[in-house]
C-alpha positions as CSV (number, residue, x, y, z in Angstrom):
1,M,-8.7,22.8,22.5
2,R,-8.4,20.5,25.6
3,V,-11.0,17.8,25.9
4,K,-12.2,17.6,29.7
5,G,-11.2,14.1,31.1
6,A,-9.7,13.1,27.7
7,N,-7.3,10.1,27.7
8,P,-3.9,10.9,25.9
9,I,-3.6,7.3,25.0
10,L,-6.9,7.4,23.3
11,L,-5.7,10.2,21.2
12,V,-2.6,8.2,20.2
13,I,-4.5,5.2,19.2
14,L,-7.1,7.3,17.1
15,L,-4.2,9.1,15.4
16,T,-2.5,5.8,14.6
17,V,-5.7,4.2,13.4
18,G,-6.5,7.3,11.3
19,A,-3.0,7.6,9.7
20,V,-3.0,3.7,8.9
21,V,-6.6,3.5,7.6
22,G,-6.0,6.7,5.5
23,G,-2.8,5.5,4.1
24,V,-4.3,2.1,3.2
25,L,-7.2,3.9,1.3
26,G,-4.9,6.0,-0.6
27,E,-3.0,3.0,-1.7
28,V,-6.4,1.1,-2.7
29,F,-7.7,4.1,-4.5
30,R,-4.5,5.3,-6.3
31,Q,-5.6,4.4,-9.6
32,T,-9.2,5.9,-9.3
33,V,-8.3,9.0,-7.3
34,P,-4.4,9.6,-7.7
35,I,-4.3,12.7,-5.6
36,L,-5.2,10.7,-2.5
37,N,-1.9,8.8,-3.0
38,Y,0.3,12.0,-3.3
39,G,2.7,12.1,-0.4
40,K,6.1,13.0,0.9
41,S,8.6,11.0,3.1
42,V,10.4,12.8,6.1
43,G,12.7,11.3,8.6
44,L,16.3,10.0,9.1
45,Q,17.8,7.4,6.9
46,P,19.0,4.5,8.9
47,F,22.8,4.8,10.1
48,T,24.9,2.6,12.1
49,L,27.1,3.7,15.1
50,D,29.7,0.9,15.7
51,L,31.3,1.1,19.2
52,S,33.3,-2.0,18.9
53,I,31.4,-3.8,21.6
54,I,28.0,-2.6,20.6
55,K,26.5,-1.7,17.2
56,L,23.6,0.7,17.2
57,T,21.3,1.4,14.3
58,F,19.1,4.6,14.3
59,G,16.6,5.7,11.7
60,F,13.1,7.0,11.4
61,M,11.0,7.4,8.1
62,L,7.5,8.7,8.1
63,H,5.5,8.1,4.7
64,L,2.4,10.2,4.7
65,N,0.1,10.6,1.7
66,L,-2.9,12.9,1.5
67,A,-5.4,10.3,2.5
68,G,-3.3,9.6,5.5
69,V,-3.5,13.3,6.4
70,I,-7.2,13.3,6.0
71,G,-7.4,10.3,8.3
72,L,-5.3,12.2,10.9
73,I,-7.6,15.3,10.7
74,L,-10.7,13.0,11.1
75,A,-9.1,11.4,14.1
76,I,-8.5,14.6,15.8
77,F,-12.1,15.7,14.9
78,I,-13.5,12.5,16.5
79,F,-11.4,12.9,19.6
80,T,-12.7,16.4,20.2
81,R,-16.3,15.1,19.8
82,L,-15.8,12.4,22.6
């Protein structure tokens, strides 16, 4: 559902804030509500490409827990209501 006149930068900011806040809450409450801290890691492990004159390191890891996913869903919900 496209929001009329919505700013895509605002969506990225809301998604980032939702994931970070959700992830932090999952870590904070991991002892009392352990299911919120259940998560998976996806991505590429860092690897290095050495071209003799330049050395490049590539990698990307995304660590999401259940609280972070809930934060992302809430961020999308808030964005559609703006």
